[in-house]
N, C-alpha and C positions, 0 to 999 in steps of 0.2 A: 457873651453868647456860650461862654464853656460857663460860665457859672448856670447859666436855665440850663442848661445837660446835664450837670451837673447835678440839680436840681431835682430833676425830670428823674433823674438817676435812682434818686436816695429814694425817691416818694414811692418808683418804682419798687424796690426792691424793701421798702416799707411794708406797701400796699399785700406786695408776693411773699414777707415775711410775718402777716397778720392771717393770709388766707390759708396760707400751708398750718399755722398753729391753732386754727379754727377747723383745720380737716385732722386734724393730730386729735384736739381732745374730741371732734365730732367722734373718729374709729369707732365702729363697733367689736368687742372684743368679743373672741366663736373659742367656749368651754367646755368640752365635753366630762358628757352627764353617764352615769350606769343606766340611764333610758331615753337616750334620745340627746343629740347636737343642741345648745342655743346660742345664743347670741348677746349679748348685755352691749345696749346702748344709753350713754348720761340723755336724760330728757331735760336735767334742770339742776342750774350751781348757784351756788351764790348765798347759801340760805345758812341757820345756823342754828346747831339741836334741832332739826326736826327734830317731832316725836308722836304727829299723830295726822293722816291723812281718807278723805274722803273722796267720792268721786261726785261732781256733781251730774245733774243732765247733757248737759253740752260736752258732754269731756271731760271738761275743765275738773284742777284738781284743789280743793281744799287742804291749805300743809297750815297746820302750828309751829311753829317755835318756840322749846321749851323757855325762852325770855320772855315770854310774857306776848304775842305776835301770831295772829292772824295773816295767811296772806289765800290770795286767789290762783295758780299756777295753770300758763293757757294750756291747749292741747300740743302747743308747739312750743312751751317752756319758758316764756315772756312771765316774769313773778311783775305780781304785782305788786303793792305799797297794801304797808299793812290797815285790813279794816279797822275802821272805831265802831263804840258801843261797847266794847270788852269792860270785866268789871274789875277791883284790882286786884290785885296777884301776891301770893309771895315767891316772889325768883330767883331763890336759895337756895344751892345743894341741889337738893333731886329737887328740887317742888319748882314751879309756874305756873304755863299753860301744855294739857294732856293731852288729851286724846279729846277726836272731831268725830259727829254720824251724825247724816240723814236722818228727818223726824222719818217713818215708813209715810209718812202724807206729806212728802216735801214736793211733791207740785204743783199741790192745792196751797199751802201755807207758809212754802217759803222758810220753816223752823230746823235749824242745829242745834243738836247738843255739844255741849264742849267738860270737861274736863278741869278742873285747876287747882290749885296749889289756895288757898283763900287765906287770906291774913285777919285772926279775932281784929276788933276797932277799938280805937282808944289808947288808953295807955297797954291795954293788949298784945299790943300787935304784933309779938314776936311769936304771940301760939298761933296756930295755925290747920288746915284741914284740907282735905278735898272735896269738895263741893262739886256742885252738876250745874248751870244752869240750858235754857234754852233763850235763843233769840231769833228771828226774822229775818234774813238775809235781804240787804236791799241796796243791790248792789257791791260797794266796796263797804255799806256802813251795815251797824247788824242793833238792829233796834228789836223794842218789847220788849227787855232783858231780863228773864225771871228765873228766878233762882228756885230748882226742885229740890237739892242735896245737898245739906252740909253734916258732911262728917263728928261723929258726938265722940269725945271731946276734944278739942283743939289742943295740940301737948306745945311745947317750941322743942321742935327740933325740925331739921331739915331733909328728912330722910325719910322713905317708906312711906310715900303716897298712893302707891299703882301706879297707874288706873288705866283700863279700861272701860269702852261701854257698847253694850253687848243687846239689842234688838232681840228681843224671844219671838218663837213664831207668833206668843198670841199678843202683842205686843206692849206687854210690859219690860221695862231695862232694866239689864242687869249694870252693877254701877260692883269693878274688883279694888278695892281700900288695903292699901297696907298695916301695919304693925305699928309702925312710923319709928320703927326699930329700939325705942328706949322704953316700951309699953310692952313687950311681947306678950311677956304675960294673959295678959287683958284680950290677948285671941280667944283665948275657951269660957270666956264666959260672957254672956249676954245682955247685960246691961251699959255695951260698948258698941260704933259700930268698927273697932280695934279689929288688922286680921280678918275679915267679913268678906264674904260678896253679898250685898245688898239687892233686892231689888222691888224695885216703886211702879206707876206706874208712870206713864206722860207725863201728867201735871202734876207729878211729886205725891201723890197718894198713896195712899202702901193696898200690891192687891189681897180684900180679907184672903185668898185664899197661901199666902204665904203661910211655914209652918208652926213660926213662933207667937202669930199673932197671938194668940189668946194662950204665952205662956209667961205667969206672972213675974212681972222685974223683970223681960226680956224686950229688946225693943224690935219692934214690928216690923221694919224695914229690913232686917239681918233675914237673905237665905241658905248659909251657911256658916263655919270656923273650918278655926283651927292653919290662919293662913298667914303667909311671913309678906309678902312683899312680889302680889299679882301682874305683872305685864303686859298679859295679852291675854287675849281670854276668844271665842269667836263657839255660835251653833256647827254641831255637826249638822251634815245636810243630809246625811243617811236616816241618821236615830232619832233629830232634834232636839237636842243635850245639849248644855251648856259644857263646854269643857274652859280650864284655866292653863297656866301655865307660871307658877310664882322661882325664884330666886329665892334658890337657896345660900344657908350662911360659906363656911368653905369646903362647895361641893352636895349635893343635895337639892339639885335643882330635880323640879317636877311637872308634868303634867301631869292634870285629874282631873276626869267626870265628876262635874260638880252639882248635886244634887240634893233636893232640902232637907234641913232640918240636920244634914253630913257632919262628922267634926274631921278634919284631915291635921291634927295631928302637930300644928305648932303650937309650942315650941316642945312638947310631951316629946314625943317622936319626930323621929328625923333619919335623912342619911347624910347631915353635913355636919361639922363640928365648929367650933370657936374662931373665929382670925386667929391664926398666930396656932391654932390647936389646941385641941381640948372640949372634954365633952359635955352635951346639951342633953337635957335632959334624960328620959329611963330609957332609950335604947330608938332603933328604928320601928318598933311593933305594939298596936296595943291593942288588947280589946276595947272597943268601941271606937276606936278611928279606923282610919282610909288608906288604906294603902294606894302610891299612886300607880299612874296605868304604868309611866312610863318615866325614867331620874337620867339625871347623869350626875356622875363622879367622879373626877372630881366639874365644878361647877359650868357652867360652857356661859354663862349670865343666861337664858335666854330674851326674851323679849317677847314682840306683837307677833301672833301667827293667823293664818286660815284657813282653812279645808280648798284644794284647789275643785270648779267642779265648771271649768271652762273649759270649752273645745281645741281652743289651742297646742294642746297638751295632753292629748288624750290619753298618751304611756302613765300622766302626770294625777290622773281623774281621783280623786276622796284624798289623793292625797295632804299630810301635812308639811305647809313651807311654814320654818319657825327660823324669828332672827336672831343670833347671835350678837352681844354686846361683842361679850369678853377676848370671845372665839373671833370675834370676822368673821364669820360664817353662814352660809342659812343652808339650815339641815332639813333633809327631805325626808320625809318620814312615811312611810309603806303599812297600811293597814289591812287585815285581816277581823274584818268586826268588829270590836274595841278593842283589840290586839294590837301590838308598833311590832312589825316581824322584820323590817330592815330600817338603818337609817345610814343618810349618803351628806356629805359634810362637802359644803361646792363653794368656790369664787373666794374663800381665803386667801389662796396664793395672790386671784387676781384682781379684787381688790383690796381687801387687805383694810378696810374699813367696818366700826363697831356699824351696825346694822341693828335698826333701832323698829322697821316693822316693814309688814311683808301684805298686799292688795294688793286683788283682783282687779282690773280696770275692767267696762263696762264690754268693750273691744277682746276679752277673756285672756289677755295677754297678760304678764305677771309685775307688779313693778315695785321697787324694793326703795328704801328710804336709808338712810344714813344718819349717825348718831356725832358727828364733828362739829369742830369749831364754822365748816364749811365745809356745813352738808348739801350731798348731792339727791339724785329722785337719777335710780335706774328705771329703765326698761326691760324686761326678758322677753325673749320672742325665739320661736325655733328657730334652730339652725335653715 
């Protein structure tokens, strides 16, 4: 009898401890900001190095893990098994499965587009570059896999793949691409895709109004040049123009208004310096090269960002929300036209995690993902 009573007591204690741990884990954080108080709630965990996230029409989240897995996370935070049907990937260093977006006609086509580090075939398998494919999402399977873009040339490097995917209002697709680190000088020439923004049609063909279509020796997909490693991009909802964010070396992270045929300077001009010190290029300005709309010196390691357009945070309307890896902070930027007039840094003390991207949900709330070995998805709501 005593043993039975003791067993029941231990079971009850264990159950209470588990419930308490769950309540503790799920307890939201209340945070004061300069434009209203917010609440941070953990939605999902148990993922690894999340890179991209897109909302499905039913509110579920399509999530990529850099190691080469794509999963569906339910509205209640249940993490699904990895989807089948992904292509081979180079999942080393900064490479692997990167961004994901729904096709504009997803409701009828069920297509998703995703970027990833693609290995070369055969004996050249250590060579790799950023590629983009689409596939049809059918339950937990990806079907009819079709590659629509492959960055040229392939390089033996585990660095600077980019890559964000952004649909333009006209239905074309912008792809941001890194300079691959060891090939930075090629960001200034038109015979490759290194350090470029490219623009393609949904089927992978080249829009005939791309700026270098009729330029001899130029790759026709190129939209803009002179970039280092762009891991953030979004369309400004007011101007309908592409903005990109890129990592500087040691300092010199940038936000750029990314326009056709423009040269954004890397590595000729930069506000950064070599790791460990030392000048890069010719300085910070040069005729014919664009200045950033905003910069960070020292670097904060800019990642994904968005323009907030929902109704849950009226005081944040048209603000940029930007995830920072190195500084482990969510940056809120206030705009006046195309000028950034205020910066506020949030959540470094409350979360203290590398932040990979930030996405507006269909409910108007804000969703933040971390780039950690044990990644989490957070929901930000008004307090």
